[in-house]
C-alpha positions, 0 to 999 in steps of 0.5 A: 340735291334737294336736301342740300338746298333745303339746308342752305336755305334754312341756314340762310333764314336762321342767319337772318333771324339772328341778325334781326334779333340782335337789334335793340328794338326787336329785342324789346318786341321779343321780350314783350311777346315772351312775357305775353305768352307766359302770362297767357299760359299761366292764366289758362293753366289747369283748364285742360285737366292734364295731370290732375287725375282726370 
């Protein structure tokens, strides 16, 4: 019973997120967030030393 309730709740939340993401003003915010995140990732690349023979 709890698993079914969890799935219904999750699908309701997902539907609301998709509905909000379709709005033009939210699309602009999402694109800006993604661009900021990618710029941050590029700026901090290599600081951890993973995959560089360390």
